[in-house]
C-alpha positions as CSV (number, residue, x, y, z in Angstrom):
1,M,-26.2,4.9,-60.8
2,T,-26.8,7.1,-63.9
3,R,-23.6,7.9,-65.8
4,Q,-22.7,11.6,-66.3
5,P,-23.0,12.8,-69.8
6,R,-19.6,13.3,-71.5
7,L,-18.3,16.2,-73.6
8,A,-15.2,15.8,-75.7
9,Q,-13.9,19.3,-76.3
10,F,-11.2,19.9,-78.9
11,G,-9.2,22.9,-77.7
12,A,-8.5,23.9,-74.2
13,G,-8.0,27.6,-75.1
14,N,-9.7,30.6,-73.8
15,I,-13.2,30.0,-75.2
16,G,-12.9,26.2,-74.6
17,R,-12.1,26.7,-70.9
18,S,-13.9,30.0,-70.1
19,L,-17.1,29.3,-71.8
20,V,-17.7,25.8,-73.2
21,G,-16.1,23.7,-70.4
22,Q,-17.4,26.0,-67.7
23,L,-21.1,25.8,-68.9
24,F,-21.1,22.0,-69.4
25,S,-19.2,21.3,-66.2
26,R,-21.6,23.5,-64.3
27,S,-24.5,21.4,-65.8
28,G,-23.1,18.1,-64.5
29,W,-21.2,17.0,-67.6
30,E,-17.7,15.4,-67.5
31,V,-15.5,17.5,-69.8
32,T,-12.5,16.0,-71.6
33,F,-10.3,18.6,-73.3
34,L,-8.3,17.4,-76.3
35,D,-5.3,19.7,-76.7
36,V,-1.8,19.9,-78.1
37,V,-0.2,21.7,-75.2
38,P,1.3,19.0,-72.7
39,E,1.5,21.3,-69.7
40,V,-2.2,22.2,-70.0
41,V,-3.2,18.5,-70.5
42,D,-0.9,17.5,-67.5
43,A,-2.5,20.1,-65.3
44,L,-6.0,19.1,-66.2
45,N,-5.2,15.5,-65.3
46,E,-3.4,16.4,-62.0
47,R,-6.1,18.8,-60.7
48,H,-9.3,18.0,-62.6
49,S,-10.3,21.6,-62.1
50,Y,-9.4,25.2,-62.9
51,M,-10.4,28.7,-62.2
52,V,-12.1,31.2,-64.4
53,T,-11.4,34.8,-63.1
54,V,-14.1,37.3,-64.1
55,K,-12.6,40.7,-65.2
56,D,-15.7,42.7,-65.5
57,E,-18.5,44.4,-63.6
58,V,-19.8,41.6,-61.3
59,L,-23.4,41.7,-60.4
60,P,-24.5,41.3,-56.8
61,G,-24.5,37.7,-55.9
62,Q,-22.4,36.6,-58.8
63,P,-18.9,35.2,-58.2
64,A,-15.7,37.0,-59.2
65,A,-14.1,33.7,-59.7
66,I,-15.6,30.4,-61.0
67,E,-14.2,27.0,-60.2
68,V,-14.7,24.5,-63.0
69,G,-14.4,20.9,-61.9
70,N,-14.9,17.3,-63.4
71,V,-12.5,18.0,-66.2
72,R,-9.6,16.0,-67.6
73,G,-7.2,16.2,-70.6
74,V,-6.0,14.2,-73.5
75,D,-3.0,15.0,-75.5
76,L,-3.8,15.0,-79.2
77,A,-0.4,13.5,-79.9
78,D,-1.9,10.3,-78.5
79,R,-4.3,9.7,-81.4
80,D,-5.7,6.4,-80.2
81,L,-6.6,8.0,-76.8
82,A,-8.1,11.0,-78.5
83,V,-10.3,8.9,-80.8
84,A,-11.4,6.8,-77.9
85,A,-12.4,9.9,-75.9
86,V,-14.6,11.1,-78.8
87,A,-16.0,7.6,-79.4
88,Q,-17.2,7.4,-75.8
89,A,-18.6,11.0,-75.7
90,D,-22.3,12.0,-75.7
91,L,-21.4,15.3,-77.5
92,A,-18.2,16.7,-79.1
93,G,-17.2,20.4,-79.5
94,T,-14.4,22.3,-81.3
95,S,-12.7,25.5,-80.5
96,V,-9.4,25.1,-82.4
97,G,-9.4,27.8,-85.1
98,A,-10.0,27.4,-88.8
99,G,-6.5,26.2,-89.5
100,N,-6.8,23.2,-87.1
101,L,-10.4,22.2,-87.9
102,D,-9.5,19.5,-90.5
103,A,-7.2,17.7,-88.1
104,A,-9.9,17.6,-85.4
105,C,-12.4,16.4,-88.1
106,A,-10.1,13.5,-88.9
107,I,-10.3,12.3,-85.3
108,L,-14.1,12.8,-85.4
109,A,-14.3,10.6,-88.5
110,D,-12.2,7.8,-86.8
111,A,-14.4,8.0,-83.7
112,L,-17.6,7.6,-85.8
113,L,-16.3,4.3,-87.1
114,R,-15.8,3.1,-83.6
115,R,-19.3,4.0,-82.2
116,D,-22.8,2.9,-82.9
117,A,-24.7,5.9,-81.7
118,P,-24.9,9.2,-83.7
119,L,-22.8,12.2,-82.5
120,S,-23.4,15.9,-82.6
121,V,-20.5,18.3,-82.7
122,M,-20.6,22.0,-81.6
123,L,-18.5,24.2,-83.9
124,C,-17.4,27.0,-81.6
125,E,-15.3,28.6,-84.3
126,N,-15.1,32.1,-85.7
127,L,-15.7,30.7,-89.2
128,H,-18.4,31.6,-91.7
129,G,-20.2,28.4,-92.8
130,A,-18.5,26.2,-90.2
131,A,-21.0,23.4,-90.5
132,K,-20.6,23.1,-94.3
133,I,-16.8,23.2,-94.0
134,A,-16.6,20.7,-91.1
135,R,-18.9,18.4,-92.9
136,E,-16.7,18.2,-96.0
137,F,-13.6,17.7,-93.8
138,V,-15.2,14.8,-92.0
139,K,-16.6,13.2,-95.1
140,S,-13.1,13.3,-96.7
141,H,-11.8,11.1,-93.9
142,L,-14.5,8.5,-94.1
143,P,-15.1,5.5,-96.5
144,E,-17.2,6.2,-99.6
145,G,-20.8,5.7,-98.9
146,F,-20.7,6.2,-95.2
147,D,-24.1,7.5,-93.8
148,L,-22.7,10.8,-92.7
149,D,-26.0,12.6,-92.3
150,G,-27.6,10.0,-90.1
151,R,-24.4,9.7,-87.9
152,I,-23.2,13.1,-87.2
153,G,-24.8,16.5,-86.6
154,F,-23.0,19.8,-87.1
155,V,-24.1,22.4,-84.6
156,E,-23.0,26.0,-85.4
157,A,-22.4,28.4,-82.6
158,A,-22.5,32.2,-82.3
159,I,-19.8,33.1,-79.9
160,G,-20.3,36.5,-78.2
161,K,-18.0,36.0,-75.2
162,M,-14.9,38.3,-75.3
163,V,-11.8,37.0,-73.4
164,P,-9.0,39.3,-72.2
165,N,-5.4,38.0,-72.5
166,T,-4.5,36.2,-69.3
167,P,-1.0,37.7,-68.3
168,G,2.0,35.6,-69.0
169,E,3.2,35.9,-65.4
170,V,-0.2,34.4,-64.3
171,R,-0.1,31.6,-66.8
172,A,3.5,30.8,-65.7
173,V,2.2,30.1,-62.2
174,D,-1.0,28.3,-63.4
175,P,-1.2,27.1,-67.0
176,L,-4.9,26.6,-66.6
177,A,-5.6,30.2,-65.4
178,V,-8.1,32.0,-67.7
179,W,-9.6,35.5,-67.4
180,A,-13.0,36.3,-68.9
181,E,-15.7,38.9,-69.1
182,A,-18.9,38.3,-67.2
183,Y,-21.1,37.6,-70.3
184,N,-21.8,33.8,-70.2
185,T,-24.2,32.8,-73.0
186,L,-23.5,30.3,-75.8
187,Y,-26.0,30.4,-78.7
188,L,-26.2,27.0,-80.5
189,D,-28.2,25.8,-83.5
190,A,-30.9,23.5,-82.3
191,D,-31.6,22.2,-85.9
192,G,-28.0,21.0,-86.3
193,Y,-28.3,18.7,-83.2
194,L,-29.3,15.0,-83.9
195,G,-32.2,14.4,-81.5
196,A,-33.4,16.6,-78.7
197,P,-30.7,19.1,-77.6
198,P,-29.8,18.7,-73.9
199,P,-30.6,21.5,-71.3
200,V,-27.2,23.1,-70.4
201,Y,-26.8,26.1,-68.2
202,G,-26.1,29.2,-70.2
203,V,-26.7,27.5,-73.6
204,A,-29.4,29.1,-75.7
205,W,-30.5,26.4,-78.3
206,R,-32.1,28.4,-81.2
207,T,-33.9,27.5,-84.4
208,R,-33.7,29.6,-87.5
209,F,-30.1,30.0,-86.4
210,Q,-29.0,32.2,-89.4
211,A,-30.6,35.1,-87.7
212,Y,-28.2,34.7,-84.7
213,V,-25.2,34.2,-87.0
214,D,-26.1,37.4,-88.9
215,R,-26.6,39.3,-85.6
216,K,-23.1,38.2,-84.4
217,L,-21.5,39.2,-87.6
218,F,-23.4,42.4,-88.5
219,V,-23.9,43.9,-85.0
220,H,-21.1,42.6,-82.8
221,N,-18.3,42.0,-85.3
222,L,-19.1,45.0,-87.5
223,G,-19.5,47.3,-84.4
224,H,-16.2,46.1,-82.9
225,A,-14.4,46.8,-86.3
226,A,-16.1,50.2,-86.8
227,S,-14.9,51.3,-83.4
228,A,-11.3,50.3,-84.3
229,Y,-11.4,52.2,-87.7
230,A,-12.9,55.3,-86.1
231,G,-10.6,55.1,-83.1
232,F,-7.4,54.7,-85.2
233,L,-8.2,57.9,-87.0
234,R,-8.4,59.6,-83.6
235,G,-5.1,58.1,-82.3
236,K,-6.5,55.4,-80.0
237,T,-4.6,52.3,-79.1
238,Y,-7.2,50.2,-77.3
239,I,-10.9,49.7,-77.9
240,W,-11.8,50.8,-74.3
241,E,-10.2,54.2,-75.2
242,C,-12.5,54.3,-78.3
243,M,-15.5,53.9,-76.0
244,E,-14.3,56.8,-73.8
245,D,-14.3,59.1,-76.9
246,P,-17.9,60.4,-77.3
247,D,-17.5,60.7,-81.1
248,V,-16.2,57.2,-81.6
249,K,-18.7,55.7,-79.3
250,A,-21.6,57.5,-81.1
251,E,-20.3,56.4,-84.5
252,T,-20.0,52.8,-83.2
253,R,-23.4,52.8,-81.7
254,G,-25.0,54.4,-84.8
255,C,-23.4,51.7,-87.0
256,M,-24.8,48.9,-84.8
257,Y,-28.2,50.5,-84.6
258,E,-28.4,50.6,-88.4
259,T,-27.7,47.0,-88.8
260,S,-29.9,46.1,-85.8
261,R,-32.8,47.8,-87.5
262,A,-32.1,46.1,-90.8
263,L,-31.8,42.6,-89.1
264,A,-35.2,43.2,-87.5
265,V,-36.5,43.5,-91.0
266,R,-34.7,40.5,-92.5
267,H,-35.4,38.3,-89.5
268,G,-38.6,39.9,-88.2
269,D,-39.9,36.5,-87.1
270,V,-37.0,35.9,-84.8
271,F,-36.3,39.2,-83.0
272,T,-37.3,42.9,-83.0
273,F,-35.3,46.1,-83.2
274,D,-35.8,46.7,-79.6
275,E,-34.2,43.3,-78.7
276,N,-31.3,44.1,-81.1
277,R,-30.9,47.5,-79.7
278,A,-30.6,46.1,-76.2
279,T,-28.0,43.7,-77.5
280,T,-26.1,46.7,-79.0
281,D,-26.2,48.7,-75.7
282,D,-24.9,45.8,-73.8
283,L,-22.1,45.3,-76.4
284,I,-21.1,49.0,-76.2
285,R,-20.8,48.6,-72.4
286,R,-18.6,45.5,-72.8
287,F,-16.4,47.0,-75.5
288,G,-15.5,49.6,-72.8
289,N,-14.2,47.0,-70.4
290,R,-10.6,47.9,-69.8
291,A,-9.6,44.5,-68.7
292,L,-10.3,43.2,-72.1
293,G,-7.2,45.1,-73.3
294,D,-8.3,44.7,-76.9
295,P,-5.9,46.6,-79.2
296,V,-7.3,48.6,-82.0
297,F,-4.8,46.8,-84.3
298,R,-6.1,43.3,-83.5
299,V,-9.7,44.3,-83.8
300,G,-9.4,46.2,-87.1
301,R,-6.7,44.2,-88.9
302,D,-7.2,41.8,-91.9
303,L,-8.8,44.3,-94.1
304,K,-9.2,42.1,-97.2
305,R,-11.3,39.6,-95.1
306,K,-13.4,42.2,-93.1
307,L,-14.1,44.2,-96.3
308,A,-14.9,41.1,-98.4
309,P,-18.4,40.9,-99.9
310,G,-20.0,38.5,-97.3
311,D,-18.1,39.7,-94.2
312,R,-19.1,42.3,-91.7
313,C,-18.4,45.5,-93.6
314,A,-19.5,45.0,-97.1
315,G,-22.0,42.3,-96.0
316,G,-23.4,44.8,-93.6
317,L,-23.8,47.4,-96.4
318,R,-25.6,44.8,-98.5
319,L,-27.9,43.9,-95.6
320,L,-28.8,47.7,-95.2
321,A,-29.3,48.1,-98.9
322,E,-31.6,45.0,-99.3
323,T,-33.8,46.2,-96.4
324,G,-33.9,49.9,-97.4
325,T,-32.2,50.9,-94.1
326,P,-30.1,54.1,-93.9
327,C,-26.4,53.4,-93.9
328,D,-24.7,56.7,-93.0
329,C,-22.6,55.3,-90.1
330,T,-21.8,52.0,-91.8
331,A,-20.7,53.8,-94.9
332,R,-18.4,55.9,-92.8
333,A,-17.1,52.8,-91.1
334,V,-16.1,51.3,-94.4
335,A,-14.5,54.6,-95.5
336,N,-12.5,54.7,-92.3
337,A,-11.4,51.1,-92.9
338,M,-9.7,52.2,-96.1
339,R,-7.6,54.5,-94.0
340,F,-6.8,52.0,-91.3
341,A,-2.9,51.7,-91.0
342,A,-2.5,50.4,-87.4
343,V,0.6,48.3,-86.7
344,D,1.4,45.7,-84.1
345,E,3.8,46.1,-81.1
346,G,6.7,45.5,-83.4
347,G,5.6,48.3,-85.8
348,N,4.4,45.9,-88.5
349,P,1.1,46.0,-90.3
350,H,-1.0,43.0,-90.8
351,P,0.0,41.2,-94.1
352,G,-2.1,42.6,-96.9
353,D,-3.6,45.5,-95.1
354,A,-1.1,48.0,-96.7
355,E,-2.3,46.9,-100.2
356,V,-5.8,48.0,-99.4
357,T,-4.9,51.4,-98.0
358,T,-2.4,51.9,-100.9
359,L,-5.0,51.0,-103.5
360,A,-7.4,53.4,-102.0
361,R,-4.8,56.2,-102.0
362,A,-3.5,55.5,-105.5
363,S,-6.7,54.7,-107.4
364,G,-9.4,56.1,-105.1
365,P,-11.7,54.4,-102.7
366,E,-13.9,53.3,-105.6
367,A,-11.2,50.8,-106.6
368,V,-11.3,49.1,-103.2
369,L,-15.0,49.1,-103.1
370,A,-15.2,47.3,-106.5
371,A,-12.2,45.0,-106.2
372,I,-12.4,43.9,-102.5
373,C,-16.0,44.8,-101.4
374,G,-17.6,43.6,-104.5
375,L,-19.7,46.7,-105.0
376,D,-21.0,47.2,-108.6
377,P,-20.4,50.8,-110.0
378,G,-23.7,50.6,-111.8
379,A,-26.1,49.0,-109.4
380,D,-24.3,50.4,-106.3
381,G,-23.3,53.8,-107.7
382,R,-25.1,55.9,-105.1
383,L,-23.7,53.9,-102.2
384,I,-20.1,54.0,-103.7
385,E,-20.4,57.9,-104.0
386,T,-21.5,58.1,-100.3
387,I,-18.5,56.0,-99.1
388,A,-16.1,57.8,-101.3
389,A,-17.3,61.2,-100.0
390,A,-16.8,59.9,-96.4
391,Y,-13.3,58.6,-97.3
392,H,-12.2,62.1,-98.6
393,A,-13.8,63.8,-95.7
394,A,-11.9,61.6,-93.2
395,G,-8.7,62.4,-95.1
396,S,-9.4,66.1,-94.6
397,R,-9.5,65.6,-90.9
398,T,-6.2,63.6,-90.5
């Protein structure tokens, strides 16, 4: 009898359960979740299954609830058991957040010392340059001279799935309950996998993967943030409310169309503008899903990161400039970001965000564009003037 392939998945959170675990289980894999929450691990080992509830428009013939079976859990507090699970796996994955990635990589390193076969690791993290970062983490936990490149492959992911918060009262009844939108595709870097990537339902293995990373950042992430910044200035609380405002929706779509066109220039051998436009239209529909319950504050917060030179906003501007693509909507999105002063439910801004908006008010938007976005007053003078004009125009409307 042929042994089922085994996946060792660090992180039994929303993405781990609703997307990664679901897709691999559906494809006949045994999924072991390595997690730090004892009640989640215990429930996995008691039931060996959980339910994913779809909170979205469900197409005819598609289920509104998906049962995920053939799963078990390992408590990361039991390090030996965790290392053994990875050592016996055919593939590993992480969905733990940037702050916990080093700890996962330490276990990966110990597992490599116990196994003869190479291991590939899917990095399902919202982390720019995840493969390079994870490689350095793993290397730091291995003996000097270890053949890292021949023994482990780092597979980056472009995570497009959005997961609504599962209500506390639902999780109190079932710690494994997870709500999710209907979108169910996981893009993975085929070139990062050691050997031939396995066929898995819903997994899109792609070469020239930087194109897909760029599309996630400069279409999905930028569009999401742009909707929050425009929506805040119009008094919106949730992203779905932004999508019900024709002006905010048009600004968001325009921003995403700009970068969609630019990406078709930069990565013309991978996808066309029409393909990117279809991706945008689907995202706009998904942004409007009320069940996601995405607050404008959460989507727009962390301005220093989102306005940083390589991130969605300033990086999107650079993409547009390099490809000669008009940037009117994206320039307005950046201008709106410098007026973003949303607060959480307790009335508190995200740490550092007030510094950005205060700098723009006190010294002008040009100061933010130079100090945080990395724009050069000489080389980028015309672009800076365009954004500054949009900033002052937004102020006259508020």
